[in-house]
Each structure stands twice: as structure tokens, then as C-alpha cells.
BAVEX-180806 format. One record per residue (C-alpha): residue in one letter; y, x, z. Coordinates in steps of 0.2 Angstrom, whole numbers, plus 5000, padded with zeros to 4 digits. Layout:
resn:north:east:up
A:Y:X:Z
...
END
This chain:
resn:north:east:up
M:5530:6514:5581
A:5521:6531:5584
N:5513:6540:5569
P:5494:6539:5570
T:5484:6553:5576
T:5470:6562:5568
S:5458:6552:5579
D:5466:6536:5573
L:5461:6539:5555
E:5443:6543:5559
P:5430:6530:5556
A:5427:6518:5571
S:5409:6524:5572
Q:5398:6538:5564
S:5380:6540:5562
T:5372:6554:5573
D:5359:6558:5560
G:5371:6560:5545
G:5368:6543:5538
A:5380:6528:5535
A:5390:6523:5550
A:5385:6508:5560
D:5396:6492:5556
P:5406:6489:5572
R:5410:6471:5567
V:5404:6456:5577
D:5388:6449:5570
V:5390:6430:5571
S:5374:6427:5562
A:5364:6435:5577
P:5355:6422:5588
G:5362:6418:5605
F:5378:6413:5613
R:5393:6422:5606
G:5408:6415:5615
L:5427:6416:5610
P:5437:6426:5609
F:5426:6440:5603
L:5423:6454:5615
A:5430:6444:5630
P:5424:6426:5629
L:5432:6414:5641
Y:5416:6409:5649
G:5398:6414:5648
P:5382:6404:5645
G:5375:6391:5658
P:5367:6385:5669
Y:5381:6389:5681
D:5379:6393:5700
Y:5393:6387:5711
T:5392:6394:5729
N:5402:6393:5745
G:5411:6377:5740
M:5421:6364:5749
V:5421:6346:5744
A:5430:6330:5749
M:5426:6313:5742
V:5437:6298:5746
N:5428:6282:5742
Y:5437:6265:5738
T:5437:6249:5728
V:5448:6245:5713
T:5452:6230:5703
R:5439:6227:5689
E:5453:6226:5677
S:5460:6244:5681
L:5442:6250:5680
L:5439:6243:5663
E:5454:6251:5656
V:5446:6269:5659
L:5429:6264:5652
P:5422:6265:5634
R:5414:6249:5628
E:5396:6256:5630
L:5399:6256:5649
E:5401:6243:5663
P:5405:6244:5681
L:5389:6246:5692
G:5391:6232:5706
E:5407:6231:5714
P:5421:6242:5705
T:5422:6258:5715
V:5429:6275:5713
S:5425:6291:5723
M:5440:6303:5721
T:5433:6320:5723
F:5441:6337:5726
F:5431:6353:5724
I:5435:6371:5729
W:5424:6384:5721
P:5427:6403:5726
E:5412:6409:5717
C:5405:6402:5700
T:5394:6412:5688
G:5400:6412:5670
M:5417:6404:5673
G:5424:6413:5689
P:5432:6405:5704
H:5441:6388:5701
N:5445:6371:5709
F:5444:6354:5701
S:5447:6336:5705
M:5439:6320:5697
P:5437:6302:5700
V:5418:6297:5699
I:5414:6279:5694
P:5397:6271:5696
V:5392:6263:5679
V:5379:6255:5668
Y:5376:6263:5651
G:5370:6251:5637
K:5367:6236:5648
G:5354:6224:5642
T:5348:6236:5628
S:5334:6248:5627
A:5346:6262:5631
E:5351:6255:5648
M:5353:6267:5662
N:5364:6269:5678
G:5375:6284:5680
S:5392:6290:5685
W:5407:6291:5673
V:5421:6303:5674
P:5436:6298:5665
Y:5447:6313:5670
L:5445:6330:5676
Y:5458:6342:5683
T:5453:6360:5683
S:5463:6376:5688
T:5458:6389:5676
D:5458:6391:5657
A:5440:6397:5658
S:5434:6382:5666
L:5445:6371:5655
A:5437:6378:5639
C:5419:6378:5646
Y:5420:6360:5653
R:5427:6353:5637
E:5418:6363:5624
V:5400:6363:5631
Q:5397:6346:5639
G:5412:6336:5634
W:5421:6334:5652
P:5438:6327:5649
A:5447:6342:5657
V:5465:6346:5658
L:5474:6360:5667
A:5481:6357:5684
D:5484:6366:5701
V:5471:6359:5713
Q:5472:6363:5732
M:5463:6358:5747
T:5464:6364:5765
F:5452:6361:5780
A:5459:6362:5798
R:5446:6361:5811
H:5450:6354:5829
G:5434:6354:5839
N:5421:6344:5829
T:5434:6336:5818
N:5441:6342:5801
T:5458:6337:5795
I:5458:6338:5776
R:5473:6338:5764
A:5472:6339:5745
K:5483:6338:5731
V:5483:6339:5712
S:5499:6345:5703
R:5502:6346:5684
G:5518:6349:5675
G:5528:6351:5691
R:5522:6334:5697
T:5510:6329:5711
V:5498:6318:5702
I:5486:6315:5717
A:5487:6317:5735
A:5474:6314:5749
E:5472:6315:5767
A:5456:6313:5777
Q:5448:6316:5794
V:5429:6319:5796
G:5419:6323:5811
G:5403:6320:5820
E:5386:6327:5817
P:5384:6336:5800
F:5372:6329:5788
D:5363:6333:5771
N:5362:6318:5760
T:5353:6327:5746
G:5336:6319:5750
G:5335:6308:5735
P:5342:6309:5717
G:5359:6304:5714
L:5366:6295:5699
P:5367:6307:5684
I:5384:6310:5676
I:5388:6302:5660
L:5400:6311:5648
Y:5407:6307:5630
K:5407:6323:5620
E:5419:6323:5605
I:5423:6336:5593
P:5436:6331:5580
S:5434:6334:5561
L:5445:6348:5553
D:5458:6336:5547
T:5457:6326:5564
T:5454:6309:5555
G:5436:6308:5561
T:5424:6317:5572
D:5410:6330:5569
V:5402:6326:5586
A:5404:6310:5595
T:5390:6307:5607
Y:5386:6302:5625
I:5378:6315:5636
T:5369:6314:5654
S:5368:6328:5666
M:5362:6332:5684
S:5368:6344:5697
K:5357:6351:5711
F:5366:6352:5727
T:5360:6364:5740
R:5365:6371:5757
V:5374:6354:5760
N:5384:6352:5776
W:5394:6336:5776
Q:5403:6325:5789
A:5409:6307:5787
G:5426:6299:5791
E:5441:6290:5784
G:5453:6295:5771
A:5467:6289:5759
I:5474:6294:5742
S:5490:6291:5733
F:5498:6295:5716
P:5515:6301:5721
D:5522:6306:5704
P:5509:6305:5690
G:5522:6304:5676
P:5522:6292:5661
N:5507:6300:5652
D:5494:6302:5666
P:5483:6286:5667
I:5474:6292:5683
S:5487:6281:5693
R:5478:6265:5686
L:5465:6268:5699
V:5475:6261:5714
P:5464:6259:5730
Q:5461:6241:5736
Q:5450:6245:5751
Y:5444:6261:5758
L:5425:6264:5760
G:5425:6280:5769
T:5426:6299:5766
I:5413:6313:5765
A:5418:6331:5766
G:5411:6348:5769
T:5402:6363:5761
L:5389:6365:5748
D:5382:6375:5733
D:5378:6368:5716
H:5367:6372:5701
Y:5374:6364:5686
P:5367:6358:5674
E:5350:6356:5682
S:5346:6345:5667
I:5355:6339:5652
R:5352:6328:5637
V:5360:6317:5624
L:5358:6299:5627
D:5350:6286:5616
P:5363:6277:5606
V:5366:6259:5611
P:5358:6248:5598
A:5370:6238:5588
Q:5373:6220:5593
S:5368:6207:5581
END
């Protein structure tokens, strides 16, 4: 190791008026978002603007039994048990940087038959491609995110797009999808969609309990939507023994939507009312 120079031994900061040097340490008591690690936090504060994105959503039915396995007891399937397997490519995103993600979206009822009842969309798994998005999604809203390589390509032939997507994790292809969409582009943002329902959990220091365990609901605001409809299919080529996504095996396909969009998230977010205890 080289010997320190004279400048290395000087104070980190000096007062220009001859007074005491300013303290260079991070002041964690100051108000506002701090972020970790200090000086180079993985992500910035929201809300987040996603622009110039591509999306594909393959919609299908599953068995009720397979759906119940990925739901907490506060949730029930909304109508017929269905899944929308989604793939997003985001080349631009404020606060997190470019990243891609994939997730199944499940229509559900929260607190059915109670004063807390509401309809929403449950996301049991989220695969995202960067450490910044992984940390942000888990720590801020409680998205059940894991790190994965998420890829998607659009190949245009006239007015038809052929889409191929895959999610790889630990050297395995966990999810694969193929779809074709075409026809007149459309924008289906005319009415409010179902809000996302998430379960945010922060374990206690000894991991025998939780410091935070609550349900959260949030909404996105899609803009510049340009989508086409068509048909698609998904498979789970090699999920491995520890990835439960393969429980959501398609029974009947309900069509595919794909195209481009921007997203502002979260447009709104709140903690859900607790489900009243059953007598």
C-alpha cells in the first residue's frame, strides 16, 4: 500500500472563514428520502415515469386450485380463474433506470363479504432485470420481485407483429411466450382498470416476526397507448424445483394484447383497510 500523501492527512473539509470545519458525514436525521448505499443510492424517490415501453399480455384461464395456491387467505378469485402473463420492456425509467420485468396479474376480490371488500389485481411473482428495480419494487411497495433476465422482441410483417418473450433465471428458462397481434391499433385506457394489490412485509431483526405486514393498493396511469390484439401462448420450459410460477398452467387462451405505452406509477397508492376478523 502506498504511503499517504500530505493531502491525505489534511481534514476532509475546512471552513473558509477560519471557523470549525463542516461535518462531511451523512445527516440521516434530515427530512427527505436518503437512499442506500449513501452517496450512490440504488434508486430515487417516486413516482416513476416509464417511457417508450413495449408490453405483451397473454391472457388465459387456469384451474381454481392452482390459483388458490398463490393467493393469501384475504383474497379470492374474481369470477373465472384467469391470469394475464405480462412482459414489459422499459428503455427509460426515472429513478430506477432502464429495466425489463415480467409478472402474472390475477383478478381478485380482497376481503370478500366484509366492509373492506374491493376488487383488484394480485401479483404473486415479479421477475425484474436490474438490482435497482429489484430493490425499489421490494422495499417501497412490496412487489414480490426476484432478479431475472427478461427479454422480448417484436418482428413486424406488414400490419402484424410476431412477439417472442422469455424469462431466464439461474440459467433456466422459466417462462417462454410467443404471440401474433395485428389489425387496427387501439387505446383501451378509456376507463379505470383494476388497482394492483400488494402485500408488503418487512421482517423483524431476528426474522421470527414482522415489523411491517400490510396490504397496499396502487394505480398506474398509462398514456400514449398503442396496442393490437391477437393470439398467444406461454410455457414453463425449465422453472426448476423452487419456482412456483409453473403452477399457473394455461387451460384455455383468451387472447393477447401487445404494443407500446408510457406509464406513470404510482398515480395513487394507499394502505388497505384490514379485513375484519371473522367471528
